[in-house]
C-alpha positions as CSV (number, residue, x, y, z in Angstrom):
1,M,0.0,0.0,0.0
2,K,1.3,3.4,-0.9
3,E,2.0,6.2,1.6
4,S,-0.8,8.3,0.0
5,E,-3.3,5.5,0.4
6,I,-2.3,5.1,4.1
7,R,-2.8,8.9,4.5
8,D,-6.3,8.7,3.0
9,I,-7.4,5.8,5.2
10,L,-5.9,7.4,8.4
11,A,-7.4,10.8,7.6
12,V,-10.9,9.3,8.1
13,N,-9.9,7.2,11.0
14,L,-8.0,9.7,13.2
15,H,-9.6,8.2,16.3
16,V,-7.2,5.2,16.1
17,I,-4.4,7.8,16.8
18,E,-6.3,9.8,19.5
19,D,-9.9,10.3,20.4
20,G,-11.2,13.8,19.5
21,L,-8.8,14.6,16.7
22,I,-10.5,16.7,14.0
23,L,-9.1,16.7,10.4
24,Q,-8.3,20.1,9.1
25,E,-6.5,19.3,5.9
26,K,-4.6,16.6,4.1
27,E,-1.3,17.7,2.5
28,Q,-1.5,21.1,4.4
29,Y,0.6,23.6,2.5
30,I,3.3,25.4,4.6
31,P,5.4,28.1,2.8
32,N,8.9,26.6,2.3
33,D,10.9,29.6,3.3
34,L,12.5,27.4,6.0
35,G,13.5,24.7,3.5
36,T,10.6,22.2,4.2
37,K,9.1,20.2,1.4
38,G,6.0,22.5,1.8
39,F,3.3,20.0,2.7
40,I,2.3,18.3,6.0
41,D,0.7,14.8,5.5
42,I,-2.2,15.4,7.9
43,Y,-3.0,18.6,9.7
44,A,-5.5,18.2,12.6
45,Q,-6.8,19.8,15.7
46,D,-7.1,18.2,19.2
47,T,-9.7,18.7,21.9
48,K,-7.7,21.5,23.4
49,G,-7.4,23.4,20.2
50,N,-3.7,22.6,19.6
51,H,-2.2,22.3,16.1
52,V,-1.5,18.6,15.4
53,L,1.0,17.7,12.6
54,I,0.9,14.0,11.6
55,E,3.9,12.9,9.6
56,L,3.5,9.5,7.8
57,K,6.3,7.1,6.9
58,R,6.1,3.8,5.1
59,S,9.6,2.7,4.1
60,K,12.8,2.3,6.0
61,P,14.7,4.9,4.0
62,A,11.9,7.4,4.5
63,T,12.0,6.9,8.3
64,R,15.7,8.1,8.4
65,E,14.7,11.4,6.9
66,T,11.7,12.1,9.2
67,L,13.4,13.7,12.2
68,H,15.4,16.2,10.0
69,E,12.1,17.7,8.8
70,I,10.1,17.9,12.1
71,L,11.7,21.0,13.6
72,K,11.3,22.8,10.2
73,Y,7.6,21.9,10.1
74,V,7.0,23.2,13.7
75,E,8.8,26.5,12.9
76,G,6.8,26.8,9.7
77,V,3.4,26.3,11.5
78,K,4.4,28.8,14.2
79,L,5.2,31.4,11.5
80,H,2.3,30.6,9.1
81,F,-0.4,30.3,11.7
82,G,1.1,32.6,14.4
83,A,1.0,29.7,16.9
84,R,3.0,29.4,20.1
85,E,5.4,26.4,20.5
86,D,3.3,24.9,23.3
87,E,0.3,24.9,20.9
88,V,2.0,22.7,18.4
89,R,2.1,18.8,18.6
90,V,3.8,16.4,16.3
91,I,2.7,12.8,15.8
92,I,5.0,10.4,13.8
93,A,3.0,7.6,12.4
94,S,5.0,4.8,10.7
95,T,4.5,1.2,9.7
96,E,8.2,0.6,10.2
97,W,10.1,1.5,13.4
98,S,13.2,-0.7,13.4
99,E,15.4,2.1,12.1
100,L,13.5,5.0,13.6
101,I,13.2,3.9,17.2
102,V,16.7,4.9,18.3
103,P,16.9,8.4,16.7
104,Y,13.3,9.0,17.8
105,S,14.1,8.1,21.4
106,R,17.1,10.4,21.4
107,F,15.2,13.2,19.7
108,L,12.4,12.9,22.2
109,S,14.8,13.2,25.1
110,M,16.4,16.4,23.7
111,A,13.5,18.2,22.1
112,N,11.4,20.8,23.8
113,I,8.3,20.2,21.6
114,S,5.5,17.6,22.1
115,I,6.2,14.5,20.0
116,T,4.4,11.2,20.0
117,G,5.3,8.1,18.0
118,M,2.6,5.7,16.7
119,K,3.1,2.3,15.1
120,L,0.5,1.7,12.3
121,N,-0.8,-1.8,11.6
122,I,-2.5,-2.1,8.2
123,D,-4.6,-4.9,6.8
124,D,-4.0,-4.6,3.0
125,T,-7.0,-6.8,2.2
126,S,-9.6,-5.0,4.3
127,N,-7.9,-1.5,4.3
128,S,-8.5,-1.5,8.1
129,I,-6.0,0.3,10.3
130,T,-5.0,0.3,14.0
131,A,-2.3,2.1,15.9
132,E,-0.4,1.7,19.1
133,K,1.8,4.1,20.9
134,V,5.6,3.6,20.6
135,V,7.4,3.4,23.9
136,P,10.7,5.2,23.5
137,L,13.9,3.5,24.5
138,K,15.7,4.4,27.7
139,I,18.5,6.6,26.3
140,N,22.0,6.1,27.6
141,E,23.1,9.5,28.8
142,G,26.8,8.6,28.6
143,R,29.2,8.3,31.6
144,F,27.4,8.5,34.9
145,I,29.0,6.9,37.9
146,A,26.5,5.2,40.2
147,P,26.8,7.1,43.6
148,W,26.9,3.9,45.6
149,Y,30.4,2.8,46.1
150,E,31.9,-0.4,47.5
151,I,34.7,0.4,50.0
152,F,37.3,-2.2,50.9
153,W,39.9,-1.9,53.7
154,Y,43.3,-3.8,53.7
155,K,45.9,-4.2,56.4
156,N,48.9,-4.5,54.1
157,F,50.1,-4.4,50.5
158,D,49.8,-8.2,49.9
159,N,46.1,-8.1,51.0
160,L,45.5,-5.1,48.8
161,S,46.9,-6.9,45.7
162,K,44.8,-10.0,46.5
163,G,41.8,-7.7,46.9
164,I,42.3,-6.0,43.5
165,K,42.7,-9.4,41.8
166,T,39.4,-10.7,43.3
167,I,37.5,-7.5,42.5
168,K,38.4,-8.0,38.8
169,E,37.3,-11.7,39.0
170,S,34.1,-10.8,40.9
171,Y,33.1,-8.1,38.4
172,I,33.8,-10.3,35.4
173,E,31.5,-13.0,36.9
174,K,28.8,-10.4,37.6
175,K,29.1,-8.9,34.1
176,I,30.2,-5.5,35.5
177,N,32.4,-4.2,32.7
178,D,32.6,-0.4,33.2
179,Y,34.1,0.6,36.5
180,I,37.0,2.2,38.3
181,I,39.1,1.4,41.4
182,A,40.5,4.3,43.4
183,I,43.3,3.3,45.8
184,F,44.1,5.3,49.0
185,E,47.3,4.6,51.0
186,L,47.2,5.8,54.6
187,K,50.2,7.8,55.9
188,N,49.6,6.4,59.3
189,S,47.8,3.1,59.7
190,I,44.6,3.3,61.6
191,P,41.7,1.0,62.8
192,S,39.2,0.6,60.0
193,I,36.3,3.0,60.3
194,P,33.6,0.3,59.8
195,H,35.3,-1.7,62.6
196,E,35.2,1.3,64.9
197,K,31.5,1.7,64.1
198,R,30.7,-1.9,65.0
199,K,32.8,-1.7,68.2
200,S,31.0,1.5,69.2
201,A,27.6,-0.1,68.7
202,L,28.6,-3.1,70.8
203,E,30.0,-1.0,73.6
204,A,26.8,1.0,73.6
205,I,25.0,-2.3,74.4
206,F,27.5,-4.3,76.5
207,G,29.7,-1.5,77.9
208,P,33.4,-0.7,77.0
209,S,35.9,-3.4,76.4
210,K,39.2,-2.6,78.1
211,N,41.4,-5.2,76.3
212,S,40.2,-5.2,72.8
213,K,42.9,-5.9,70.2
214,L,43.9,-2.9,68.0
215,E,44.0,-3.9,64.3
216,L,45.5,-1.3,61.9
217,Y,44.8,-0.8,58.2
218,S,47.0,0.7,55.6
219,Y,45.0,0.8,52.3
220,V,41.4,1.7,51.3
221,I,39.8,1.0,47.9
222,F,36.7,2.7,46.4
223,C,35.0,0.7,43.6
224,A,32.6,2.7,41.5
225,S,30.8,1.6,38.3
226,Q,28.7,3.0,35.5
227,I,25.0,3.3,36.5
228,R,22.5,1.0,34.8
229,T,18.8,1.1,34.0
230,V,16.3,-0.8,36.1
231,Q,16.0,-3.4,33.4
232,Q,19.7,-3.9,33.1
233,Y,20.0,-4.4,36.9
234,T,17.2,-6.9,37.0
235,D,18.7,-8.8,34.1
236,L,21.9,-9.2,36.1
237,L,20.0,-10.5,39.1
238,E,18.0,-13.1,37.2
239,S,20.9,-15.6,37.6
240,C,20.1,-15.8,41.3
241,N,16.4,-16.5,41.6
242,D,16.0,-16.0,45.4
243,I,17.7,-12.6,45.4
244,Y,15.9,-11.6,42.2
245,E,12.4,-12.3,43.6
246,E,13.1,-10.7,46.9
247,T,14.5,-7.6,45.3
248,I,11.7,-7.3,42.8
249,S,9.2,-7.4,45.7
250,I,11.1,-4.7,47.6
251,I,11.3,-2.2,44.7
252,E,7.6,-2.1,43.9
253,D,6.0,1.3,44.3
254,I,9.2,3.2,45.2
255,D,10.7,6.1,43.3
256,E,13.3,5.6,40.6
257,V,16.4,6.7,42.5
258,E,15.7,4.5,45.5
259,K,14.9,1.6,43.1
260,L,18.2,2.0,41.4
261,C,20.0,2.1,44.7
262,I,18.5,-1.1,45.9
263,L,19.1,-2.9,42.6
264,H,22.7,-1.7,42.5
265,E,23.4,-2.9,46.0
266,A,21.7,-6.2,45.3
267,V,24.0,-6.8,42.3
268,S,27.1,-5.8,44.4
269,G,26.0,-8.4,46.9
270,L,26.0,-11.3,44.4
271,E,28.6,-14.0,44.8
272,P,31.5,-14.1,44.3
273,L,32.4,-11.3,46.7
274,P,35.8,-9.6,46.5
275,Y,38.4,-10.3,49.2
276,S,38.9,-7.6,51.8
277,D,40.0,-7.3,55.5
278,D,37.0,-5.0,56.1
279,G,34.4,-3.2,54.1
280,E,31.6,-0.7,54.0
281,I,29.2,1.1,51.6
282,G,30.1,4.6,50.6
283,Y,28.8,7.7,48.8
284,P,30.3,10.7,47.1
285,A,30.3,12.6,50.4
286,K,32.5,9.9,51.9
287,F,35.0,9.9,49.0
288,H,35.1,13.7,49.4
289,D,35.9,13.4,53.1
290,Y,38.6,10.7,52.6
291,F,40.1,12.7,49.7
292,N,40.4,15.8,51.9
293,N,41.8,13.8,54.9
294,E,45.5,14.4,55.1
295,N,46.0,10.8,56.2
296,F,44.5,9.4,53.0
297,I,46.7,9.7,49.9
298,L,45.0,8.9,46.6
299,T,47.8,6.9,44.8
300,E,46.0,5.5,41.8
301,I,42.8,5.2,39.8
302,I,42.5,2.1,37.7
303,K,40.0,2.3,34.8
304,F,38.1,-0.6,33.2
305,G,35.8,-1.0,30.2
306,A,34.5,2.3,28.7
307,F,36.4,4.2,31.4
308,E,39.7,2.7,30.1
309,R,38.8,3.2,26.4
310,N,38.2,6.9,27.0
311,K,41.7,8.2,26.7
312,L,40.5,11.8,27.4
313,L,39.2,10.8,30.8
314,T,41.8,12.1,33.2
315,K,42.4,11.3,36.9
316,D,41.3,14.8,37.8
317,I,37.9,14.4,36.0
318,L,37.2,11.1,37.7
319,I,38.1,12.6,41.1
320,E,35.6,15.4,40.6
321,E,32.9,12.9,39.5
322,L,33.6,10.5,42.4
323,K,33.1,13.5,44.7
324,G,29.7,13.9,43.1
325,F,30.5,17.2,41.3
326,N,28.5,16.1,38.2
327,G,25.1,16.4,39.9
328,S,24.9,12.8,41.0
329,L,21.7,11.1,42.1
330,S,22.8,11.3,45.8
331,G,25.8,12.3,47.8
332,S,27.8,15.4,47.9
333,G,25.4,17.6,45.9
334,H,27.9,19.6,43.8
335,I,27.9,20.8,40.2
336,K,30.7,22.8,38.8
337,K,30.8,23.8,35.1
338,N,32.2,26.3,32.7
339,I,30.3,26.1,29.4
340,S,29.2,28.1,26.4
341,L,25.7,29.6,26.6
342,S,25.4,28.9,22.8
343,D,26.1,25.2,23.2
344,I,22.6,23.7,23.4
345,S,23.8,20.2,24.2
346,H,25.9,21.4,27.2
347,I,23.1,23.7,28.5
348,T,20.6,20.8,28.2
349,A,22.9,18.5,30.1
350,L,23.4,21.1,32.8
351,K,19.7,21.6,33.2
352,K,19.2,17.9,33.6
353,E,21.9,17.7,36.3
354,I,20.3,20.7,38.1
355,E,16.9,19.0,38.0
356,I,18.3,15.8,39.5
357,L,20.3,17.6,42.2
358,L,17.4,20.0,43.1
359,K,14.6,17.5,42.7
360,D,13.4,18.3,46.2
361,N,14.1,22.0,46.1
362,N,11.8,23.8,43.7
363,I,12.6,27.2,45.2
364,W,16.1,27.0,43.6
365,C,15.5,24.6,40.8
366,E,12.9,26.6,38.9
367,R,14.7,29.9,39.5
368,I,18.1,28.6,38.4
369,I,16.6,27.1,35.2
370,R,15.0,30.5,34.5
371,N,18.2,32.3,35.2
372,I,20.0,30.2,32.6
373,D,17.3,30.9,30.0
374,N,17.7,34.6,30.7
375,L,21.4,34.5,30.4
376,Q,21.1,32.6,27.1
377,H,18.8,35.3,25.8
378,E,20.8,38.3,27.1
379,F,24.4,36.9,26.8
380,P,24.1,34.4,23.9
381,N,27.9,34.5,23.1
382,S,29.1,34.4,26.6
383,S,30.5,31.5,28.6
384,L,28.6,30.5,31.8
385,D,30.6,30.0,35.0
386,F,28.4,27.8,37.2
387,H,28.7,26.4,40.7
388,L,25.9,24.8,42.7
389,F,26.2,23.1,46.1
390,N,22.9,21.7,47.6
391,P,23.6,19.0,50.2
392,S,19.9,18.8,51.3
393,T,21.0,17.7,54.8
394,G,18.5,19.6,57.0
395,I,19.7,19.9,60.6
396,F,23.1,18.6,59.6
397,T,23.5,21.7,57.4
398,I,23.9,23.7,60.6
399,Y,26.1,21.2,62.3
400,N,28.5,20.6,59.4
401,T,28.9,24.3,58.8
402,L,29.8,25.1,62.4
403,S,31.8,22.0,63.2
404,K,33.7,21.3,60.0
405,G,33.6,24.2,57.6
406,S,34.8,27.7,57.2
407,N,32.5,30.4,56.0
408,F,30.1,28.8,53.5
409,E,31.9,25.5,52.7
410,Y,29.0,23.3,54.0
411,M,26.2,25.8,53.4
412,P,23.9,25.5,50.3
413,N,24.8,28.1,47.7
414,Y,24.9,28.7,44.0
415,F,26.8,31.2,41.7
416,M,26.4,31.8,38.0
417,K,28.0,34.5,35.9
418,A,27.9,35.6,32.3
419,S,29.3,38.8,30.7
420,S,29.7,40.6,27.4
421,D,31.6,43.8,26.6
422,N,31.1,46.1,29.7
423,K,28.1,44.3,31.0
424,K,28.0,41.4,33.5
425,R,25.2,39.5,35.2
426,I,25.6,37.4,38.3
427,Y,22.9,35.2,40.0
428,F,23.6,33.7,43.4
429,G,21.7,32.0,46.2
430,A,22.2,31.3,49.9
431,L,20.2,30.7,53.1
432,D,18.7,33.6,54.9
433,I,16.7,34.3,58.0
434,F,13.0,33.3,57.5
435,R,11.2,33.4,60.8
436,P,11.7,32.4,64.4
437,P,12.6,28.8,64.6
438,L,10.8,26.0,66.4
439,K,12.3,24.5,69.5
440,F,14.8,21.7,68.9
441,N,12.7,19.0,70.5
442,D,9.7,20.1,68.5
443,I,11.7,19.7,65.2
444,I,13.0,16.3,66.3
445,N,9.4,15.1,67.2
446,K,8.0,16.5,63.9
447,Y,10.5,14.8,61.5
448,Y,12.1,12.0,63.5
449,P,9.6,9.9,65.5
450,Y,12.4,7.6,66.7
451,G,14.4,10.5,68.1
452,I,17.9,11.8,67.4
453,S,19.2,8.3,66.6
454,E,16.9,8.5,63.5
455,L,18.4,11.8,62.5
456,V,22.0,10.6,63.0
457,S,21.3,7.4,61.0
458,S,20.9,9.6,57.9
459,T,24.7,10.0,57.8
460,T,24.8,6.4,56.8
461,W,23.7,7.4,53.2
462,G,25.4,10.8,53.2
463,G,22.8,12.8,55.2
464,Y,20.4,13.5,52.3
465,D,16.9,14.4,53.4
466,N,14.2,15.1,50.9
467,R,12.4,17.2,53.5
468,D,15.4,19.6,53.7
469,V,13.4,22.7,52.6
470,D,10.7,22.2,55.2
471,I,13.2,21.3,57.9
472,L,15.3,24.4,57.3
473,E,12.1,26.6,57.3
474,N,11.4,25.2,60.8
475,L,14.9,25.9,61.7
476,G,14.2,29.5,60.7
477,L,16.0,29.6,57.4
478,I,14.9,29.9,53.8
479,Y,16.5,29.5,50.4
480,K,16.9,32.9,48.8
481,N,17.8,34.0,45.2
482,Y,19.8,37.2,44.4
483,R,21.0,39.0,41.3
484,C,23.7,41.5,40.6
485,D,23.9,43.6,37.4
486,I,27.2,45.3,36.6
487,E,27.4,47.8,33.8
488,S,30.4,50.2,33.4
489,E,30.8,51.6,36.9
490,K,27.3,50.9,38.1
491,T,26.4,47.9,40.3
492,I,22.8,47.0,41.3
493,F,21.6,44.2,43.5
494,F,18.2,42.5,43.5
495,V,16.5,39.9,45.7
496,M,13.7,37.6,44.5
497,N,10.5,38.2,46.5
498,D,7.0,37.1,45.5
499,G,8.2,36.1,42.1
500,R,9.7,39.5,41.3
501,W,13.3,40.9,41.3
502,R,13.3,43.8,43.8
503,N,16.1,46.3,44.4
504,C,18.1,45.6,47.6
505,E,21.2,46.6,49.4
506,P,24.3,44.5,48.7
507,P,23.6,41.4,50.7
508,N,26.3,40.4,53.3
509,L,25.6,36.6,53.4
510,L,28.1,35.9,56.1
511,N,26.6,38.6,58.4
512,N,23.1,37.3,57.6
513,F,24.1,33.8,58.8
514,Q,25.9,35.2,61.9
515,N,22.8,37.2,62.8
516,Y,20.8,34.0,62.5
517,L,23.2,32.2,64.9
518,N,23.0,35.1,67.4
519,S,19.2,35.1,67.3
520,S,18.9,31.4,67.7
521,T,21.5,30.6,70.3
522,K,19.5,28.0,72.3
523,L,18.5,26.1,69.2
524,I,22.1,26.1,67.8
525,N,23.5,24.9,71.1
526,E,21.0,22.1,71.2
527,I,21.9,21.0,67.7
528,M,25.7,21.2,68.3
529,A,25.5,19.4,71.6
530,E,23.1,16.6,70.7
531,I,24.9,15.8,67.4
532,G,28.4,16.6,68.5
533,I,28.4,14.3,71.5
534,R,27.7,11.5,69.0
535,D,30.4,12.5,66.5
536,N,33.4,10.3,66.6
537,G,35.1,12.1,63.7
538,S,34.7,9.4,61.1
539,F,31.3,8.2,62.1
540,F,28.4,9.0,64.4
541,E,27.0,7.1,67.3
542,H,23.4,6.2,66.5
543,C,22.5,5.9,70.2
544,L,23.9,7.5,73.3
545,P,25.6,4.7,75.2
546,D,24.9,4.1,78.9
547,V,28.5,5.1,79.5
548,L,30.3,7.5,77.2
549,V,34.1,6.7,77.3
550,I,36.2,9.6,76.3
551,K,39.6,8.2,75.2
552,I,42.7,10.3,75.7
553,S,45.8,9.3,73.7
554,R,49.3,9.1,75.1
555,E,50.3,11.7,72.5
556,E,47.7,14.1,73.9
557,V,48.9,13.5,77.4
558,E,52.6,14.0,76.6
559,T,51.9,17.2,74.6
560,N,49.3,18.4,77.2
561,D,46.8,18.9,74.4
562,L,43.3,19.3,75.8
563,T,41.7,20.6,72.6
564,R,39.9,17.5,71.3
565,V,38.7,16.3,74.8
566,L,37.4,19.7,75.8
567,S,35.6,20.1,72.5
568,K,33.7,16.9,73.4
569,L,33.1,17.8,77.0
570,E,31.8,21.3,76.0
571,Y,28.9,19.7,74.3
572,L,27.7,18.4,77.6
573,I,27.2,21.9,79.0
574,M,25.8,23.5,75.8
575,S,22.5,21.8,76.1
576,D,20.5,21.5,79.3
577,N,18.6,18.5,78.0
578,L,21.9,16.7,77.1
579,A,23.5,17.6,80.4
580,L,20.6,15.9,82.3
581,K,20.7,12.9,80.0
582,M,24.5,12.4,80.5
583,R,24.5,12.8,84.3
584,R,26.9,10.1,85.8
585,K,27.5,8.6,82.3
586,I,31.1,9.8,81.5
587,E,34.3,7.9,81.9
588,F,37.9,8.7,80.8
589,S,40.3,6.1,79.3
590,F,44.0,6.7,78.8
591,D,45.3,4.8,75.8
592,G,48.9,3.8,75.3
593,Y,49.8,2.9,78.9
594,N,48.7,-0.7,78.9
595,H,52.3,-1.9,79.2
596,D,53.4,0.7,81.7
597,I,53.8,-0.9,85.1
598,R,53.1,2.3,86.9
599,E,49.7,3.4,88.0
600,L,48.3,6.3,85.9
601,Y,48.4,8.7,88.8
602,E,52.1,7.9,89.3
603,I,53.0,9.2,85.8
604,E,54.0,12.9,85.9
605,E,52.6,13.7,82.4
606,V,49.2,12.1,83.3
607,R,49.1,14.1,86.6
608,N,49.8,17.4,84.8
609,Y,47.2,16.6,82.1
610,V,44.5,15.7,84.7
611,I,45.1,18.8,86.8
612,N,44.8,21.0,83.7
613,L,41.7,19.1,82.5
614,S,40.0,19.4,85.9
615,E,40.6,23.1,86.0
616,A,39.3,23.6,82.5
617,F,36.2,21.4,83.1
618,P,34.9,21.8,86.7
619,Y,31.8,19.6,86.2
620,L,33.3,16.1,86.7
621,F,31.3,15.5,89.9
622,F,28.1,15.8,87.9
623,F,29.0,13.9,84.8
624,T,31.5,11.2,85.8
625,K,30.3,7.6,86.4
626,L,31.3,6.4,89.9
627,D,31.3,2.7,89.6
628,G,32.7,2.4,86.1
629,N,35.4,0.2,84.6
630,Y,38.0,3.0,84.7
631,G,37.6,4.5,88.1
632,T,37.9,7.9,86.6
633,L,37.3,10.1,89.7
634,K,39.6,8.1,91.9
635,V,42.3,8.3,89.2
636,F,41.8,12.0,88.9
637,A,41.9,12.6,92.7
638,N,45.0,10.5,93.1
639,C,46.7,12.7,90.5
640,Y,46.6,15.4,93.2
641,I,48.4,13.3,95.8
642,K,52.1,12.7,95.8
643,S,52.9,10.9,99.1
644,D,50.7,7.8,99.0
645,K,47.8,6.2,97.2
646,K,45.2,6.8,99.9
647,I,42.9,9.8,99.3
648,V,43.0,12.1,102.3
649,L,41.7,15.7,102.4
650,D,44.1,18.2,104.0
651,N,43.5,22.0,104.1
652,Y,45.2,23.8,101.3
653,S,46.5,20.6,99.7
654,P,46.3,20.2,95.9
655,L,43.5,17.7,96.5
656,E,41.5,20.4,98.3
657,I,41.9,22.7,95.3
658,F,40.5,19.9,93.1
659,M,37.5,19.3,95.4
660,T,36.8,23.0,95.6
661,Q,36.9,23.5,91.9
662,Q,34.6,20.6,91.2
663,F,32.1,21.5,93.9
664,E,31.9,25.0,92.7
665,G,31.3,23.7,89.2
666,L,28.7,21.3,90.5
667,N,26.8,24.1,92.3
668,E,26.9,26.3,89.1
669,L,25.6,23.5,86.9
670,T,22.8,22.3,89.2
671,D,21.6,26.0,89.5
672,R,21.6,26.4,85.8
673,L,19.7,23.1,85.4
674,S,17.2,24.2,88.1
675,L,17.9,21.1,90.2
676,S,16.9,21.3,93.8
677,E,19.3,21.6,96.8
678,E,18.3,18.1,97.7
679,E,19.5,16.7,94.4
680,N,22.7,18.7,94.7
681,K,23.2,17.2,98.1
682,I,22.7,13.7,96.9
683,I,25.2,14.1,94.1
684,S,27.7,15.6,96.5
685,E,27.3,12.9,99.1
686,E,27.6,10.1,96.5
687,T,30.8,11.7,95.2
688,I,32.4,12.1,98.6
689,E,31.5,8.6,99.7
690,Y,32.9,7.1,96.5
691,L,36.2,9.1,96.6
692,F,37.0,8.3,100.2
693,S,36.0,4.7,100.3
694,D,38.7,2.0,100.2
């Protein structure tokens, strides 16, 4: 059947394409000023009054030419009929899709116009026709590292070599072809971080272990692979029926990103597993932290598959992508680009990355996309300098900024700049004061029904919280958008309010945040205290233990360095709630003296350290556990005695100074916590009875 015959049959049966289509014209003439052939096969109108252009194809060669003409047709209709782009729809109707499906799918993913593909089925004997919608292929967007990494720890070089060998063997077996291995060597060997997490969890349940063996690790590997589609992951899992069925049941009715995460981890968990001395799951944020840790030296990145074949793919590019600076599905939340505003493919890719990264932040997502459109219109020949950081970490945004960063390092922000001749445009965004915040406990109860442990557990997957915008509003902060126009010697600032750019004074973002901190002191102290007390540097305690053991290293003692220990202790007095929870729950352990035959209080460096610590933190009588494994208070008291090991209180003795300091601190703290004189008396009598007992 000829194409013209198909056109005539379809023209009187448009309902097989879509109900409500009304034929306007066959072979609709469009002036060919734009280089089109001049005629649209079928021109129709839909129920919403849109222009519908139906392009018919019958043969394979003809299908290859179709996509080249579509944009010209659309532009022609817009000019000829004075239509807007959102009023024009294109339907490609073809009997043959084998050579059209791939370019159609790619075109669909890139085009900004409405396009639908329909497969025509024609009975030549009866001249009947049916149609079915063509499902586009999932288009490969190119290199995109899955943001869920396997991390392996090794004690020595031989074990590292064995591990790399088994990773290669394991990945071949699992049909994982495109991946990279990033190798860190540690300057100073340390216990593995996953081991310390497990140890901490066990100590929270069973109490501290005094004689646990210290195992040190010298190498860490990050394994990262190219992300796959849901179908590709499920195909890999089919070889293991039990895991396949269990995983399929889990991923029903969950969003795409979470589905990909579960499938990726399920594939990683298939046998055979690579050899390692210890292991954990990681994210871009963890790679970023390790990379910035002076003890972790990135020595090599080994590339496999497509990563290896791409000779232009440098180590520096991969480092940035492992950090998540390409707008990854989860993790560090960074995008850094410098691209041409006239390069449509780069701009389209950037917008997609922005939409992924800001999928839960419409305030910034919509505005940033509009900003890019405006820059394309006003600065078409300029380059775009673009940076976006959006961690979406809610409460942890405050904690990370104050405990880890300097200035805005951990604060959400964006910056974009374009210029031409003597004109420059800058858009930028930051957090600003919104309204008085809720109380800390009210925020925890609202978002974390299982308490602070549920909040802290979010660090397991990098801290991302899709409720970030709402949480920050309850913390008293809002995402703001600013603009700066610079022309010749004139600079004007604007702030986005109620959908309009309004003139404003030059914003001082650092001062704004400082004003927020000053106006929310109680809330900030609660955040810093409740999270900080659980922060072990490389991981967080999910639950506060019955006894919190603060370990003091021999190096800290010998250098009389109180910094780390005091920073931990200060959390106890920042929050009244935390202070009450941690009453009689603190012990101190001195590491590095297990093989010293002397008692701790007989070692001059320990004595000096304890005296300085007691003076700096006069609240030991309130917080220290009396019947603990380490006998902290007796050790501290003995450090004030030189003649014998029996604690005796003499007037004006060093011990009396210790007792006076600590009782004054106890009185100060119980007053602040509004404890009764009777409770103060009980604490005092318990302490004295313990100290002076044999």
